[in-house]
C-alpha positions as a printed Julia matrix, in Angstrom:
264×3 Matrix{Float64}:
  -0.37  -13.1   -50.16
  -4.13  -12.73  -50.55
  -3.87   -8.98  -49.98
  -1.22   -8.7   -52.69
  -3.41  -10.58  -55.17
  -6.46   -8.46  -54.37
  -4.46   -5.24  -54.6
  -3.2    -6.2   -58.05
  -6.77   -6.7   -59.23
  -7.95   -3.26  -58.07
  -8.42   -0.38  -60.44
  -6.58    2.9   -59.64
  -9.84    4.41  -58.39
 -10.46    1.44  -56.08
  -6.9     1.65  -54.75
  -7.39    5.31  -53.88
 -10.68    4.5   -52.15
  -9.03    1.68  -50.18
  -6.18    3.99  -49.16
  -8.68    6.54  -47.81
 -10.38    3.82  -45.74
  -7.1     2.5   -44.32
  -5.48    5.91  -43.68
  -7.1     6.63  -40.25
  -5.96    3.23  -38.93
  -2.27    3.23  -39.81
   0.11    3.16  -36.82
   1.16    6.75  -37.46
  -2.44    7.96  -37.68
  -3.43    6.12  -34.5
  -0.47    7.63  -32.63
  -1.66   11.08  -33.66
  -5.34   10.56  -32.88
  -5.71    7.96  -30.16
  -2.68    6.23  -28.67
  -0.74    7.71  -25.75
   2.96    8.39  -26.15
   4.66    6.35  -23.47
   6.99    8.38  -21.31
   8.74    8.18  -17.97
   9.65   11.86  -18.04
   7.73   15.03  -18.84
   5.2    16.4   -21.24
   6.27   18.08  -24.45
   5.78   21.53  -22.94
   8.6    20.93  -20.45
   6.36   20.79  -17.37
   6.32   17.8   -15.06
   3.06   16.25  -16.22
   4.12   12.64  -16.62
   4.19   10.62  -13.45
   4.86    7.04  -14.54
   4.49    4.57  -11.71
   2.41    6.83   -9.43
  -0.98    5.86  -10.86
  -3.68    6.15   -8.22
  -1.17    6.91   -5.46
  -1.69   10.67   -5.26
  -1.91   12.33   -1.87
  -5.57   13.25   -2.35
  -6.47    9.54   -2.42
  -5.21    9.01    1.13
  -8.22    8.96    3.48
  -8.31   11.36    6.41
 -10.07    8.68    8.41
 -10.47    5.03    7.45
 -13.78    3.49    8.41
 -13.04    0.57   10.7
 -11.93   -2.57    8.93
 -13.32   -5.65   10.61
 -11.33   -8.81    9.98
 -13.93  -11.27    8.61
 -14.68  -13.69   11.42
 -14.51  -16.86    9.34
 -11.17  -15.86    7.87
  -9.76  -14.86   11.26
 -10.74  -18.12   12.89
  -9.27  -20.08    9.98
  -6.03  -18.07    9.97
  -6.67  -16.86    6.42
  -4.87  -13.7     5.29
  -6.1   -11.39    2.54
  -5.08   -8.59    0.24
  -7.47   -6.41   -1.77
  -6.81   -3.63   -4.29
  -9.85   -1.43   -4.8
 -10.4     1.27   -7.41
 -12.85    4.1    -6.73
 -13.79    7.58   -7.91
 -13.12   10.41   -5.47
 -15.58   13.26   -5.99
 -14.68   16.94   -5.44
 -16.66   16.97   -2.17
 -14.44   14.23   -0.75
 -16.96   11.39   -1.11
 -15.94    8.04   -2.6
 -18.1     6.49   -5.3
 -18.17    3.26   -7.29
 -15.66    1.13   -5.38
 -14.51   -1.7    -7.62
 -12.27   -4.53   -6.47
  -9.53   -4.82   -9.07
  -8.24   -8.0    -7.52
  -8.3    -9.67   -4.17
  -6.93  -12.76   -2.48
  -8.31  -15.08   -1.37
 -11.6   -15.32   -3.27
 -14.76  -13.46   -2.13
 -15.96  -16.31    0.1
 -14.09  -14.84    3.1
 -15.8   -11.42    2.66
 -12.59   -9.37    2.36
 -14.06   -7.71   -0.75
 -17.27   -6.64    0.97
 -15.41   -5.27    4.01
 -13.15   -3.14    1.81
 -15.99   -1.76   -0.31
 -17.91   -0.76    2.81
 -14.81    0.87    4.3
 -14.15    2.94    1.14
 -17.73    4.23    0.98
 -17.73    5.26    4.66
 -14.18    6.58    4.98
 -13.52   10.32    5.07
 -11.43   11.98    2.36
 -10.37   15.56    1.96
 -12.12   17.92   -0.46
 -10.44   18.35   -3.82
  -9.18   21.81   -4.86
 -11.82   24.19   -6.27
 -12.61   23.37   -9.87
 -10.96   19.95   -9.71
 -12.31   16.99  -11.65
 -13.2    13.7    -9.91
 -10.03   11.73   -9.18
  -9.45    8.06   -9.76
  -7.86    6.3    -6.84
  -6.52    2.89   -5.95
  -5.86    1.66   -2.45
  -4.52   -1.65   -1.21
  -5.78   -3.22    2.01
  -3.95   -6.02    3.81
  -5.52   -8.4     6.3
  -2.51  -10.07    7.86
  -1.08  -11.14   11.19
   1.76  -10.37   11.48
   2.29   -7.78    8.72
   4.3    -8.69    5.64
   6.05   -6.47    3.13
   7.17   -8.69    0.26
   5.56  -10.88   -2.35
   7.42  -13.92   -1.06
   5.59  -13.53    2.25
   2.3   -14.23    0.5
   2.86  -16.98   -2.1
  -0.73  -16.91   -3.4
  -0.4   -13.26   -4.38
   2.9   -13.95   -6.12
   1.32  -16.89   -7.94
  -1.62  -14.72   -9.03
   0.73  -12.05  -10.41
   2.81  -14.63  -12.27
  -0.34  -16.17  -13.73
  -1.62  -12.81  -14.94
   1.8   -12.02  -16.42
   1.88  -15.27  -18.41
  -1.67  -14.78  -19.66
  -0.96  -11.18  -20.6
   2.09  -12.23  -22.61
  -0.05  -14.83  -24.37
  -2.4   -12.05  -25.55
  -5.34  -12.45  -23.15
  -7.01   -8.98  -23.03
  -8.5    -9.38  -19.55
  -5.14  -10.49  -18.17
  -3.44   -7.55  -19.91
  -5.79   -5.17  -18.09
  -5.25   -6.86  -14.72
  -1.48   -7.1   -15.13
  -1.27   -3.42  -16.08
  -3.3    -2.58  -12.99
  -1.01   -4.71  -10.82
   2.09   -2.98  -12.18
   0.51    0.34  -11.26
  -0.9    -0.47   -7.85
   1.22   -3.14   -6.15
   4.62   -1.64   -5.24
   6.43   -4.97   -5.24
   5.48   -5.66   -8.85
   7.01   -2.35   -9.91
  10.48   -3.67   -9.09
  10.2    -6.21  -11.88
  11.57   -5.81  -15.37
   8.3    -4.6   -16.94
   7.44   -1.34  -15.25
   5.32    0.44  -17.82
   1.74   -0.29  -16.71
   0.22    1.87  -19.44
   1.47   -0.27  -22.32
  -0.48   -3.24  -20.97
  -3.62   -1.18  -20.4
  -3.42    0.11  -23.98
  -3.2    -3.46  -25.31
  -6.33   -4.4   -23.36
  -8.11   -1.2   -24.37
  -7.42   -1.85  -28.05
  -8.91   -5.32  -27.59
 -12.11   -3.73  -26.28
 -11.81   -4.12  -22.49
 -13.98   -1.26  -21.2
 -12.22   -0.86  -17.85
  -8.85   -0.59  -19.62
 -10.27    2.0   -22.04
 -11.36    4.11  -19.08
  -7.95    3.79  -17.41
  -6.12    4.81  -20.59
  -8.39    7.85  -20.82
  -7.71    8.78  -17.21
  -3.97    8.34  -17.71
  -4.09   10.73  -20.66
  -6.11   13.26  -18.67
  -3.77   13.12  -15.69
  -0.5    12.71  -17.59
   0.32    9.41  -15.9
   2.94    7.56  -17.9
   2.32    9.78  -20.94
   1.93   13.46  -21.83
  -1.45   15.02  -21.03
  -3.85   14.89  -24.01
  -7.51   15.62  -23.28
  -8.65   15.0   -26.88
  -7.32   11.44  -26.92
  -8.5    10.93  -23.34
 -12.1    11.76  -24.13
 -12.1     9.45  -27.14
 -11.12    6.56  -24.87
 -13.66    7.66  -22.28
 -16.46    7.63  -24.84
 -15.49    4.15  -26.0
 -15.59    2.88  -22.41
 -18.87    4.67  -21.61
 -20.49    3.16  -24.71
 -19.81   -0.23  -23.1
 -21.51    0.9   -19.86
 -18.26    1.33  -17.92
 -19.6     3.24  -14.86
 -16.43    5.21  -14.03
 -16.21    6.51  -17.59
 -19.89    7.48  -17.56
 -19.45    9.37  -14.28
 -16.33   11.16  -15.58
 -18.09   12.27  -18.78
 -21.24   13.3   -16.89
 -19.19   15.42  -14.51
 -17.5    17.18  -17.42
 -20.88   17.9   -18.97
 -22.21   19.26  -15.68
 -19.2    21.55  -15.49
 -19.9    22.82  -19.0
 -17.21   21.0   -20.97
 -18.9    20.5   -24.38
 -16.28   18.1   -25.72
 -17.42   15.51  -23.14
 -20.6    14.8   -25.12
């Protein structure tokens, strides 16, 4: 109602000026300039460039040799099981950088997080193809005895996922980012009704969550869940890097080192 009253009081010149200010932020304009087009199929050029649901699960992310995982002594003696999903950047030379625990259960007191970060940094990965950009990867580590394969076998993980889902639906940006990551990285979650991880990451990115902005940019670069669009991708990357998101800063720096001027 207030907007209607204010609009009625504007002169024609002021209305034209207001329209110019609003124009870049209309839904149609944002779809053209910034937002990914959600897809479970292919890019508009007919090539298979959209791989919804395979985020971070590419073959190149599989280590050739996993540095030994030592079950934390305190957790082992107490019979505590753990699960950790870690995100990291895989460089062209096969080295892993910037391991970041996306989520882990139980909490860090049992040292599962530290063990996984050390393992990622010391594991051996294959070299990427010549000319390849750094790859983003996600791996899940389980500390269990005996092994389990379903969410119901680990109630705390299921509870965590349900909590993040409720918070995401209530509009919590951090929960939106975590829930999108869970949909992309935990296979069991992918069997649920909401399978499109990217839509949740976009919600969080629009709310200003730097990690989500980086992930949306990477999805656009790789064509994961949407057609490839490097222009939109770099816009998201710059937004994330401006908030000191380390993965985004590394990605942009690597593009600059390789002589890609649009990365600046």
